[in-house]
N, C-alpha and C positions, 0 to 999 in steps of 0.2 A: 706356805708354798712359794717357792721362788720361780720366776719365769722371765722370759724375754719376749716382749711384744714385737711382732713382725707386721709391717704394713703390706697390704695387697696392692701391687703397683698396676693392676689391670683395670679393665673397663667393665661396665655392665654388659653381660651377654645380650646381643641384639639380633643375631641371625642364627639360622639353624646349623646344628652340628659343629659349631666352632669349639675348639679346645682352648680353655683358659687356664693357664698355669697359676695355681693359687700360691704355691711355695716350691722352691727348689734350692738345693745347696750349691748348684752350679748353674750357669746360664742355660736356659731352656726356652726354645721357641715354640709358641702355640699358634694355631690358626686364628685365634681370637685375641688373647693376651699372652704375652711372654713374661718370663721372670729374668731379671738382669743378673749378671755375675756379681755376687756380693764380695768376691775376693777371698772366699773361704777355700782352704785347701781340702783335699780329700780326707775324710775322717774327722772333719771339724766338729760335728755334733758329738761324737764319742770323746774326742780329746777335751771337750769343754763340759762333759758330764750331762749333756742334754739327752733326755730320755723319752719325752713325749711331745707330739705335735697336736695341739688342741685347736680346732677350728669351730667357730660359732658362725653359722651361715644363716642369713635371712634371705629368703627367696620367694618368688610368687609363681613360678612356672617349673615344669618338670625338667630334669636333667640327670646326669650321673656323675658320681665322684669316683676317682680312681687314685690309688697311691702305689708308688713303685720304689725300688731301690736299684742302685747301680754299683758295680765293682770296677768300672772302667771310665769314670768321670762322665757318664751320660751317653756313651756310645751305644750301650745296650741297657734298656730299662726292663726290669723284671717285676711283674705285678706282686704286691704283697698280699693282696686279697682280690676277690671278685669285685667287679664294679658294684657300687651301691647306688641304686636308682632312688632319686628323691622326687616326690610328687606331693604338691600341696593338697590338702583335703578338699579345698575349693579353689579351682583354677582362678588365678589372678589375685588371690588373697595371700598376703604376706604371712609366712610361717618361719619358725626358727628351728634349727637343728644343730646339735653339737656332735662333732666327730673327733674322737680321741684315738690317736694312732701311736703305738709303741715304736719308737725309732732308735732305741738304744742299740749302739754298736754298728749302725749302718754306715757304710763309707760315703754314699751319696743317696739322696732321697728327694722325691718330688710328689706333689699332689696336684691333680688336674680336675677341672669341672668341664664336662662336655654338655653344651647347650642342647635342650630338647627341641621340639617342633615350634615353639612359640617364644618370642622375645620376652625377657624378664621385665616386669614392671618394677620390682624391688629386688635388689641384689647387693647385700653388704656382707663384708667379711671382717671378723675380729679373730685374730689368730695369735697364739703364743707357742713358744718352745719352753717346755717345763723341765726342771731339774728333778722333780719328784717322779718316781716310777709308778706309784699307785694313783689312780684317778681320784679326783676330789669327790666324785659321785653325787 
């Protein structure tokens, strides 16, 4: 499997309802953490054969993940799916979750985490853009 590792430039969510941009193909401002302009043109993912965004998230408090696509460089973001609520089995205990999103053919794409009611004790992100269409399972 071939992949490109992407660093998360944000911070650990520490206040209620802040939006932390996990990844974006163009500059996106969040109320918690933003994602910088990587200098990629519209359609970069498709032009380079990138098909999946895989995020491995370690977290200790509830929140929600959302992912979107845009056809106008981020002026309008269209949800790709309903928000996914993440809640640890035991509050304050670190858990891990893998989210695998098919991004093949999207002009622009972003993923966001919205902080829940309590600050995170643990929050780490390992993410890749993959050239393979099928998940590793």
